N, C-alpha and C positions, 0 to 999 in steps of 0.2 A: 446505548449507542454512542458514537463519538460524534460532538459538536465541530460541525465541518465549518471552518472561516469561508466567507465570502471571497476571500483573495485565493486560498486554495480552490473552491467551487470554479473561479473564474480562469485560474491557471489551468483545470484540467479541461475546460470546455475550449479552452484556446488552443491547447494541445490536440483535443478531438475535433476541431473546427466545428464546434456546435455554436452558433450564434443566438439562438432563441433561447428563452426561459423558459418555456412552458415545460422542459423535463428537471428543471433543477432541483425539485423535492427528490425525485426519484436519483440524479448523480448524487446528491448530499448522502442518500441512503447507501446507496452504493458504494461511495467513497467510506463511507461509516463502517460498513461489513469489511472493507478491505482492510482498513486499518486493524479492526480487531481481530481479523484471521492472521495477518502478518505477528500482530504482537503476541497472540497465542503461540504461533510457530517459532518466532524469532526471539521475543521478549521485547519487554517497553521502549518505547522511541520517540522523540519528538517530531513529528511529521514537518514542521517548519524547520528543522537545524537538522536532521539527518537526510540528506541527497539521496542515498543510495535507497531508504527506507520510503522515501517519497516516490521514486522511480517505480520501486516495485508495488505501492500502493497504485499509483497510475496504471501501470500494465496490468493488474488484476482486476483492475477497475473496468480498463478497456475489453477484456477477455469476458467480464462478466455483462458488460453492455451490449456485445455483441455475441452473446448466448454461446461463448468460447469456455465456459470457466472449467470444463473438465480437463481441458489442456494446459492450462497454466501452472499448475505443479510441476507438472514434468519438463516445460520449457525452460523454467526459471528455477530450478532445482539449485544449480549451482550458486546463482545468486542467494536465494533462499536461505541457503546453508551458510554463505559467506556472511550474511547480514546477521543471522543468528550468531556466529561465532563472535565476530567483532563485538555485538552488545555483550555476549558473555565476559569477553576478556575485558572491557571497559568496566564492566560490574565487580571485575576481580572474582569472579567466580573461578575455584580452582578445581571445581570439577569438569570443565570444559576440556573435552577430548577432539582430536583430530581423526 
């Protein structure tokens, strides 16, 4: 499980308009699951440095939080593919195809 920084957690809570701390452990878990899932699909990224990856992690976590995860992949397929391609190209992966 990914270690979620308090800054990342607070940024997500602000975006979701969550002002209480009673769900912090659950939100950290959901953020961690989203990071792992997207890294498996797209490749490794640093959440604090890659804004597109962070956006997708937040969106996936939002879908999970609202019990709508089954819609995430279809709704964000273009962004997921784009992130995966850009990560592959950064790594110099000559096998990347469009």
